[in-house]
C-alpha positions, 0 to 999 in steps of 0.5 A: 168902047168894046173891051176885050178882057183876057183872064183865068178861067180855072176854078182854083184861083185865089179870091183876090184875083176874082174880086179884081175881075168883078171890079173890072167888069163893074168898071166896064159897065160904069164907063158905058163900055161893053165886054168881049170875052172868051165866053166862059162862065167860070172863075175870073172870066165868069166874074167879069161877065157877070159884073159887066152885065149886072151894071148894064153892059153888053157882053159878047162871048166867043167860045169853041164848040169843044168848050161849050160841050164841057158846059162851061159856056156863059149862056147868059151872055148877051151874045155867045158866038160858038166857033169851031177853033181857038184860032177862029175864037181869037180872030172874032174877039180881036175883030169885035174889040177896040181895046185889050186888057189882060188880067192875071191868067194862065197859058191861054191868057199869056198866049192871047196877050202875046199874040195881040201885043205882037200884032200891034207891034207889027202894025196889024192894029192900033188898039191899046194893049194893057196888062193890069197888074195891081198885085205883082202877078206879072213881075217875073214877066216884066223882068224877063221882058226887060232882059230881052230888051237888054239883050236885043231880042225885044225892042224898046218900041215893042215894049212901049206898045205893051202898057202896064197898069197898077190899078183899075183906074190907071188901066181904064185911063190907058184905055181911053 
């Protein structure tokens, strides 16, 4: 299985989250999967990729040229696809993935998560979409989404398509 992981690429991330990223990368390799990522070498994104490669997993990174130019590209990726835009990046990540796993992250992670969740809800793909949240990072988001369901802005069916995992084991069980 090719697992697309969305996560933070900021250097100011607490070590707790970076250890989670390393654990996810190691688990991808241990389970015989491959990694699809945004192609960064820094922070959680880099931690996932390094751990996956260290365990023998194939890693595919997809990064816009403008970010490659800032020297944050994971040049050790087994494959690094350099594209012109973020839209092309997301399309290639989606096309090369069999499942999506979101770890804690910022605006980019949220944007990717919401887009892949929406496309699943609209029937554009049937790949699992999972949020791994062992530390309660996404609790405010879940509360907000629940309130949107209660006011009719998000359907129960839409919420059912976004899976929540409290542990790495649970996340990989949902991926299967």
